[in-house]
N, C-alpha and C positions, 0 to 999 in steps of 0.2 A: 548724338550725335556725331559726325565724323569733325575730327581737329580740325581747324582754320588753315589752308594752305598760307605759304609764305610766299610774297608777291614782290619783283624788285621791276619798280619802273625807270628808266632812266630821263632824262629830259620832263622831269614828271613836272615842274612848275607853272606851265603854261598849256591851255590848247590840247594838243591829241592827250598829251601825256597826262596831266591831270585829268581829262575825261574817264581816262585809263583806271587812273587810278579810283576814281569816282567811282568807276563800274564795279570794282573789283571788291569795295569796302562794302557798295549795299550787299554784298553775296556772303557777307564775314572774315572773309579772309584779311589776313594783316598783312599791308601794304608796306614796302618799304618806298619812299620818296628819293629820286638822288638827281642832282641838278648842281650847276655851281653858281645859279644866281642866288645865295642865300637870303635877300631877303624875300623874292618870290616865292623861295621855297617854304620859308616859315608863314606866307601867306595860302599858298595849297594846304600844307599840313592845316592849318587853323580851320580853313573852309571843310577839307574831310572831315576832320576832328568833330566839329562841332555838328555837323550830318549824322553824327554817332559812330563814323567808321574809325578802326583799328591802325595807326600810322605810323610812324617814324619819319623824319627828313634827315639824308644827309648829305653834306655838303661835297663833291667831288665834281672835277676834271675829266670827265673822258678823254679827252685828249691826251692826258697824261699817266703812262702806264702804272705810276708809282700809287697812283690815287684810286686807280683799280684793283691794284692788290690789295693796296688797305681796306677798301670797302668791301671786297668779300672776304679777308680773315676777319675783319670785324663781325660780319654776317652771321661766318662760322659760326664764329664764339656768342654769338647771341641769341643765336637761333638752332644751331646744329644743321640746318639742311636751309633749302631751297625747292622750291615747286614750279614757279614759273617766272623766266627772266623778261621782261620787253624790252627790247631797244631800241629805245625813241628819239636818243638823244642826237641832235644834228644841227648842224650851221651849212649858210649857203656863202657866198661867195660869187655876187653876181657881177660877168664883167663879160665882155665877147673875149673867146678862149686864147687869139694874139695879146692882148692885154691884160690878163689873167698871170699876177706877179707869182715867182714860186713861192713865194711865204704864204699868197692865201691857198696856192695848190695845197701845198703839203700840211695846215690845218685844218682844211677840206676833208683831207684822205683821213689825217690823224684822229679826228675827231667819228667821221660818219663811218669809215670804213674801217681802219685799226681800232680805234676804241671800240668799236662794234665785235669785231675776233677777239679783241683781249677780254671782254665782257663775259663772251661765246665759251673758251675756254675755261676761265675761272668757275662760270657757272655750270657747264660739263663735268668738270672734275666733281663740283657737290654732287651735281645731281647724279655722278653716275655710283656716288657709294650709296644712295639710297635705292638706287636700280628703275628711277622714273624721272618725268620732267617735263615741261614744255617751253622751250624756246621763242620767241615771237620779234620776230626783227621789222623795222620800219622802214619800208624803203621808200618809192618815187616814180609817179607813170615816167618819170627824166630818164630812168633805166633805160628803157626801152621806143623812148623819144628825141628825137632831137631838139630840146628847148635852146633859142636864143640863150646867150650868158649863165650861160649850166655848165658848160665845160668838166669842171672839179666836179661838181655836186652831183653831173651823170653819172661820170666816171667812179663816184665813190658809194652813188647807188647802185649802178650795174655791178661793181664787185660785190654790195651785199648780198646782191639776188644770188650770184655765182657761190660766193660762201653759203648761203641756207643749204642750196642743194649736198654741196658737199660734206657739211656737218649733218644733215638729214640722213646720209647716207651711212657719215662714220660712224655715228652716236646712236642708229638704232640699235643696235646690240647691248647698248646703256640703258634701251627704255627711254631713250630722251628723243621727244621729236620737236624739229627745226621746220617753222615756218615763216611767212614774209606777207605782211601786208602793204601795197602798193598806192597810197589815195594818189587824190586826182586834186583839182583844185576844189579846198576845202574850209570854210566859212572859219576860221580864228580869228582871234581879238589883231591880229598880224596882218594878216590878208585884209581882212574889214580896211584898216587903215592906210596900207600898202597898193590896193589895186587901184587903178583908177578908172573912172567908169569906161574909159575906151578899152583895157586891161579887161576888165569885167564883162564887159559885150564882147570880148572877141572869145572870151570861155564860154558865155552861154551859148554862144553859135556853135563853139566845135563840141558842145556837151550834148549828144544825144538826148540825155533829163534834161536840158536845158535849164541846169540850176547849180549849186554848188553843193556840195556836201557837207555832213555835219560832223562836229568833234564826237560826238556820242556813235553818230554811225559807224566811225572808225573804229571807236573803242567797242562797242559788239562783236565787231569781226574778231579782233584779240580776243576779247570775252570767248568767242565762243570756237577759237584756235587753239586756246589754252584750256578745255573742258573735257570731259570725258565723250561731251558728243563727238569730238573731232582725234577719238584715239586711234581711228585708225586714217590719218590725214597725217603724211611730213613730209617735207622736200619742195611744197608749192608756195604760190604766192598769187595773193587774192588782190585782184585789180579792182580798188573801192574809186572810178571813177565816171561812174555816168555814163557808163559805155565810152570815152576818149580815146580809152586806148583802142577799142575792136570797132572805131569806125571809119571809113575813109571817105572817100567823097558822098557828102550831106546835100542831096538835089532830089525833086520828084520827080525831074524828067533827065 
């Protein structure tokens, strides 16, 4: 039997991150869950462990470079390697562009883009020693569609997709693949409470499959990209959005 892989997932305490943890844990991998919310992280770890998964939790703020360095140094000491990194940590500062504060702009980019970059750097160095690895970044439909009140978020996710392509090219010689997923409307606890009936109907009207996606569907795509089944895939962005970013005018006449 092959040795369990070491999987790191950031932003792991809820939603897509938690579903991704559970998905890898069911495969018998050893998962390391990263989140800045300690109590929520504890609950996530307990949930995965109760289902029989091998998991450890680490409290860290991906917006702080020192936290990232300490995290990967500890990972190297404890495991000596890293097989998969999932960069899921991200925040939104919802405001019109002309009303977005510099502080909000900087915080969104610090976590969503700079944090992702620094995690990729650390993971790339560690994976490079073993000559293999997979990085999956989490982007968004906002990277290519002009959504209202998403200036900072959209800029950060556009940067994540550009970064994914560059790293895929540069790290290929080290045996490291780098891809991204870009979810559309996904049914998370935050969405369930935060989307008004009008907003929900607007999404259903705009998505050709006429429904929200699930966190398990996103997790399954991440799992695929991290697997040997995707061994010849790198530098790609898979859009998990029910056809939203592909659609133009939807009219029968």
